C-alpha positions, 0 to 999 in steps of 0.5 A, a space after each residue: 497816446 503820442 499817435 495824434 488826435 484822432 483814434 478812430 482808425 483804432 477804435 474801428 480796429 478793437 471794434 473788428 477785434 470784439 466783434 470777431 471774438 463773438 462778444 456783444 458791443 455796444 459803441 458810444 461817444 466815450 467807449 465801447 461796451 462789451 458784454 461777454 463771459 470774462 476770460 473772452 473779454 478779458 482776452 479781446 481786450 489784450 488782442 486790442 492792445 497788442 494791435 494797437 501797438 503793432 500799428 503804431 500807438 507806442 502807448 495805450 490807455 484803456 480805463 475799464 469799469 467790470 460788472 458781474 451778477 449772479 442773481 440772474 441773467 441780465 444783458 446790456 440790452 436789459 439793462 437799457 430797457 428797464 430804464 427806458 420803462 421808467 422814463 
């Protein structure tokens, strides 16, 4: 917020941070899905905030939707494929 209409440069910087952290991501039109261990994901989000502030954004709003599962292993891709098989 407070940096104009386009935020794609900031998003690109965060994508670099997430990739460097070894996290799987899926960038889409209204956000980024991130897959990884809890502490690694949260730390990477923190680093993203620090970088975006350092790059001049005085205010950041991040909306996080979390999902955990303990009954089986399931990746982002597994979830998408499950829906596609039903189409």
